[in-house]
Backbone bond lengths (Angstrom), bond angles and torsions (degrees), N, CA, C in turn:
res aa  C-N    CA-C-N  psi(-1)  N-CA   C-N-CA  omega(-1)  CA-C   N-CA-C  phi
1 X - - - 1.453 - - 1.524 108.31 -
2 X 1.305 115.76 128.92 1.458 119.96 -178.71 1.535 110.14 -73.58
3 X 1.283 114.90 163.35 1.470 120.96 -179.94 1.526 110.65 -61.27
4 X 1.347 117.79 -40.53 1.467 121.18 179.41 1.525 111.02 -62.09
5 X 1.313 116.66 -44.69 1.468 119.94 179.45 1.522 111.76 -64.30
6 X 1.323 115.80 -38.73 1.462 120.11 179.38 1.530 110.54 -64.94
7 X 1.340 116.83 -44.53 1.464 120.53 178.88 1.527 111.11 -66.18
8 X 1.320 116.70 -42.36 1.461 121.10 178.49 1.532 110.12 -59.75
9 X 1.302 116.21 -44.02 1.461 121.31 179.40 1.532 111.01 -63.08
10 X 1.322 116.37 -41.74 1.462 121.04 -179.08 1.536 110.50 -64.99
11 X 1.331 117.21 -46.45 1.462 120.03 -178.94 1.520 112.10 -70.71
12 X 1.313 117.62 -32.93 1.462 120.57 176.78 1.522 110.04 -66.96
13 X 1.318 117.31 -38.83 1.468 121.06 177.09 1.518 110.80 -62.29
14 X 1.319 116.32 -41.28 1.460 120.43 177.61 1.527 110.90 -64.39
15 X 1.332 116.96 -44.13 1.464 120.85 -179.79 1.520 111.37 -63.81
16 X 1.306 117.97 -33.86 1.464 122.29 -178.79 1.525 113.15 -86.47
17 X 1.303 117.55 -4.31 1.463 120.42 -174.05 1.528 112.20 -69.82
18 X 1.318 115.05 153.96 1.460 121.42 177.86 1.528 110.11 -60.84
19 X 1.324 116.97 -39.04 1.456 121.27 179.74 1.529 110.52 -57.30
20 X 1.323 117.20 -46.21 1.459 121.00 -178.15 1.524 110.87 -68.04
21 X 1.313 117.62 -41.39 1.462 120.69 179.21 1.525 110.52 -63.88
22 X 1.327 117.28 -40.25 1.465 120.89 176.92 1.525 111.23 -65.12
23 X 1.326 116.20 -39.54 1.469 120.94 179.46 1.529 110.40 -63.57
24 X 1.315 116.84 -45.69 1.470 120.54 179.15 1.522 111.09 -63.69
25 X 1.322 116.33 -38.85 1.459 121.45 179.35 1.532 110.92 -64.77
26 X 1.337 115.94 -44.55 1.467 120.98 177.75 1.521 110.91 -59.85
27 X 1.329 116.11 -43.02 1.464 120.54 179.52 1.519 111.30 -61.78
28 X 1.311 116.06 -36.95 1.461 120.34 -179.00 1.529 110.78 -62.34
29 X 1.319 117.63 -40.21 1.460 120.20 179.31 1.525 111.56 -80.39
30 X 1.329 117.57 -30.10 1.469 120.31 176.68 1.526 111.26 -66.06
31 X 1.332 117.11 -30.74 1.461 119.62 -178.79 1.521 112.32 -67.75
32 X 1.316 118.26 -13.93 1.466 120.73 177.59 1.528 112.04 -67.37
33 X 1.322 116.95 -11.30 1.463 121.36 177.19 1.522 112.43 -85.58
34 X 1.324 116.94 -1.07 1.461 121.24 179.09 1.533 109.84 -64.10
35 X 1.331 117.52 155.69 1.467 120.33 -175.30 1.529 114.94 -84.18
36 X 1.325 117.72 24.64 1.460 119.45 176.45 1.520 109.47 -139.42
37 X 1.310 114.88 154.78 1.459 121.97 -175.85 1.524 110.64 -80.89
38 X 1.326 115.75 131.33 1.461 120.76 176.30 1.523 109.70 -84.24
39 X 1.316 116.34 156.29 1.458 120.99 -179.26 1.528 110.24 -66.72
40 X 1.309 115.55 155.57 1.464 119.56 179.71 1.528 110.66 -64.91
41 X 1.315 118.06 -32.26 1.471 119.24 178.29 1.529 111.00 -67.50
42 X 1.327 117.53 -37.27 1.466 120.98 176.63 1.530 110.29 -66.63
43 X 1.317 116.36 -44.40 1.467 119.46 178.86 1.526 110.82 -64.83
44 X 1.314 116.69 -34.42 1.458 120.54 176.64 1.519 111.16 -63.01
45 X 1.327 116.30 -41.83 1.470 119.41 179.18 1.526 110.88 -67.45
46 X 1.331 117.31 -36.52 1.460 120.03 175.78 1.529 109.51 -66.39
47 X 1.323 116.83 -40.35 1.461 121.72 178.60 1.526 110.84 -55.00
48 X 1.322 116.52 -41.43 1.466 121.46 -178.53 1.528 111.86 -63.74
49 X 1.319 117.50 -23.20 1.460 121.33 -177.43 1.527 113.47 -98.80
50 X 1.324 117.60 -1.84 1.462 120.90 -179.29 1.520 111.44 -62.90
51 X 1.328 114.41 141.05 1.457 120.47 176.94 1.526 112.47 -125.45
52 X 1.329 116.59 -24.13 1.456 119.13 -176.23 1.531 110.55 -122.18
53 X 1.313 114.11 161.53 1.465 120.50 178.28 1.535 110.52 -60.67
54 X 1.325 116.61 -37.36 1.460 121.03 -179.36 1.531 111.53 -62.95
55 X 1.320 116.53 -35.78 1.459 119.72 179.31 1.529 110.88 -68.69
56 X 1.322 116.46 -42.19 1.474 119.59 175.59 1.525 110.29 -61.69
57 X 1.321 115.93 -43.00 1.460 120.20 -179.75 1.525 112.12 -65.41
58 X 1.318 117.41 -32.38 1.469 119.26 178.78 1.534 110.56 -66.51
59 X 1.328 117.37 -33.78 1.465 120.10 175.87 1.525 109.89 -67.67
60 X 1.336 116.05 -45.03 1.466 119.54 177.90 1.523 111.06 -59.93
61 X 1.325 116.99 -46.66 1.473 121.15 179.43 1.527 110.81 -57.88
62 X 1.324 115.75 -41.62 1.468 120.11 179.90 1.529 110.24 -61.63
63 X 1.317 116.75 -46.18 1.471 119.67 -179.03 1.520 111.49 -68.60
64 X 1.328 117.79 -39.38 1.466 120.72 -179.83 1.525 111.46 -66.57
65 X 1.326 116.16 -32.46 1.467 120.14 179.90 1.536 111.28 -59.78
66 X 1.328 116.47 -30.59 1.463 121.28 -178.00 1.527 113.21 -109.48
67 X 1.317 117.39 10.98 1.473 122.18 -176.00 1.530 111.43 50.91
68 X 1.312 115.84 38.15 1.467 121.07 -175.58 1.523 113.16 -73.44
69 X 1.306 117.84 -18.58 1.468 120.57 -175.66 1.523 112.62 -70.33
70 X 1.315 116.57 -2.37 1.465 120.80 173.51 1.533 110.92 -72.89
71 X 1.329 115.93 -20.85 1.463 122.34 -178.91 1.528 108.69 -93.54
72 X 1.329 116.57 137.36 1.467 121.17 -173.50 1.523 114.27 -55.76
73 X 1.324 117.92 -42.52 1.465 120.17 -177.10 1.532 111.47 -65.16
74 X 1.331 117.07 -36.52 1.458 120.85 177.18 1.531 110.56 -75.28
75 X 1.319 116.08 -36.19 1.465 120.98 177.59 1.532 110.18 -60.63
76 X 1.342 116.43 -37.41 1.461 120.74 178.50 1.528 111.14 -64.12
77 X 1.322 116.78 -39.50 1.471 120.93 177.15 1.525 109.51 -65.66
78 X 1.323 116.36 -44.41 1.466 120.40 178.42 1.525 110.05 -57.35
79 X 1.331 117.22 -45.96 1.465 120.84 -179.62 1.526 111.83 -63.29
80 X 1.340 116.91 -39.43 1.466 119.77 178.12 1.526 111.08 -62.95
81 X 1.323 116.15 -40.70 1.469 119.80 -179.55 1.522 110.08 -67.80
82 X 1.318 116.86 -45.25 1.462 120.69 179.86 1.528 110.56 -61.05
83 X 1.333 116.74 -43.57 1.463 120.12 177.16 1.520 112.07 -61.44
84 X 1.316 115.93 -37.69 1.476 121.54 -178.87 1.526 111.05 -69.37
85 X 1.331 116.54 -40.34 1.462 119.91 -173.87 1.537 113.87 -87.78
86 X 1.331 117.26 -29.88 1.461 118.65 -175.80 1.454 111.58 -123.68
């Protein structure tokens, strides 16, 4: 095995690791604290990856911070979360 193949294999293993996937997932929810509103399509994709009540609530908090639920696309996300949690 050449040095390039060995390095490629090592870095690919790291990229595929559970640790890295968890880190990327955490970053995705941490970015909801940014001072600007994310698009409804982005929030929808984050919604699909939610696993805990806190993650769903972080999406709601993000939308409420900007009064985004006045817009139909955000209201639909809010309704999906509420239906999921209650």
